N, C-alpha and C positions, 0 to 999 in steps of 0.2 A: 929837250924841250918838246912840248907837244903843240901841235898845230890843230886847230879846230876848223873844220870846214863847215860852212853854213850852207847846206844843200836843201834845206826845207823851204818851201814857198812861204811867203809872207802871211798868207791867210792861216796856214796851219800854225805858224809861230804865234800869231795873235790869239788863235784858238787855244793853244797851249798856255799862253800867258793868262788868258781868262780862266782857264781851268785851275791854274796854279793859284791865282788870286782868290778864286772861289773856295778852294780848299783852305787857304790861309784864313779867309773870313769865317768859314765854318769852324775851323780850329779855334780861332779867337772867340767866336760866339759860344762855342762849347765851353771854353775856359771861362767865359763871362757868366754863362748860365749855370755851370756846375755849382758854384758857391750859392747861387740863388736857390737852386733845387735843394741843396743840402740844408740851407737855412729854412726853407719851407717844410722840409721833412722834420727838422728839429722843432720848429714851431708846432707842427701837427702832433708830435710826441708830447710836447709840453702841454698842449691843449688837452690831449687824451688823459695825461696824468692829473691835470687839474680837474677834469670832469670826474675821474675816479675818486679823487680826494673830496670833491664837493658832494658826490653821491654818498660816500662813506659818512661824511659829517652830517648830511641830511638824515641818513638812516640812523645814525647814533642819536641825533637830536629827537627824531620821532620815537625811537625806542626809549629815550629818557623821559619824554612826555608821556608815553604810554605807561611807563613804569610809575611815574607820578600819579597818573590817572588810576592805575591799578591800586596803588597804595591808598589813594583817596577813596576809591570804591571799597577796598577792604576795610578801611576805617568806618565807612558808612555801614557796611554789612555788620561789623562788630557792634556799632551803636544800635542798629536795628535788632540784633540778637539780644543785646542787653535789655532793650525796651520790651521786646517780646517776652523774655524771661520774667521781667518784673511784672508785666501785665498778666502773665500766666499765674504767677504767685498771688497777685491781687485777686484774680478770678477764683483761685483755689480757696483763698481766705474768705472771699465773699460767699462762695458756695457753702462753706462750713459755718458761716455766721448765723447766729441764732437771734431771732427778733423777739426779745422778751416783752417789748411794749404791747404786743398782741395779747399776751397772757395777762399782763397787768390790767389792760383794758377789759378783758373778759371777767377777771376776778372783780374788778371795780364795778362793772355793770351788774354782776350777780350779787354782790355784797349787799345784804339787806340792812335797813336801819336797825340799830341795836347791836351790831357786831363791829368791833374794831380789831384790826390786825396790828399787833405790836412787833412781830418778827416775821420776816419772809426770807427763807434761805433755800438754796437749791444745791443739789448734788446730782450730776449727770442730768437725767430727765425726771428727777424726783423734786417735789416741792414740799417744804415743811413750813406749816403756818402755825403761828402762836398768836393768841389774841384773847379778847374778852367778849362774851356774849351776854346780853341782858337776861335771856332766859333760855330754857331748853328747847322750846318750840322754834325760836329764831335760829338756833344752832342747827336743828334738824332740817328746817327749811333751807338753810344755806347749804347743807350737805346734799339735799335733794336737788337743788339748783345746779350744784357742781356736777352731780351724777347725770343730769339731763344734758349737759354740754358735751359735745363730741371730743373736745380737746383734752378732757380730763378723764382719767380712769383710775381704778384701784383706790378709791377714796376711803381712807381709814380714819375713823374717829374712835379713840379708845373708850371703852365703857366707863372708865373712871371719870371721864368728862361729862357723862350724862347722869351721874348720881345726884349732883346738886341741881336744884330747880332754878335758882336765880343767881345772877352775877357769876357766871361760869368762866373760869380760866381754862381755856381749851388749847389743845394742840391737835393738828390734823396733818396727815401726809397723803399725797396723791401723786400720780404719775401723769406726765404730760405726753400727749401725742407728738411725735417728732415733726410731723407735717405742719402742725400749728406753729411751731417755732421757726420753720424755714420760710413760711409765707410772710410777705411784707404787708 
């Protein structure tokens, strides 16, 4: 059997009891706070993972929107290219367009009374006229008027047309200046 002797003074005993209680309270507080700290750390990790997931989804959404905008922009660019190509084709066609109305107006203003044109045909920049003239002088005046016009050149009236003096069936060929056909 063991015998314990109590030789410590009462003040030291109370001091030791206080220290022992304080350690026990600290130990219990630590045991109480440890799960709270672990819980807070777990919540912090979850928050961090959720923020990463949110940022990833926002980035994916913005990339999808930018992809949609890129596709929309590329479709607009394709439409603009088609419109530009079509307008370029139209401008090319328009630049090659020949305005025959100017030639018809000039021939109509030059055409004297007594001459009627029954056939008007063209090939490239050549005109072939077939018609009737009342007399030879009227036909020669018509030829001279055509020669004085800058739009017409190389006017050819066969001599066989000038043999008859009255009611002449004539044919005439002439060349047109290209610039006269391209002006409006």
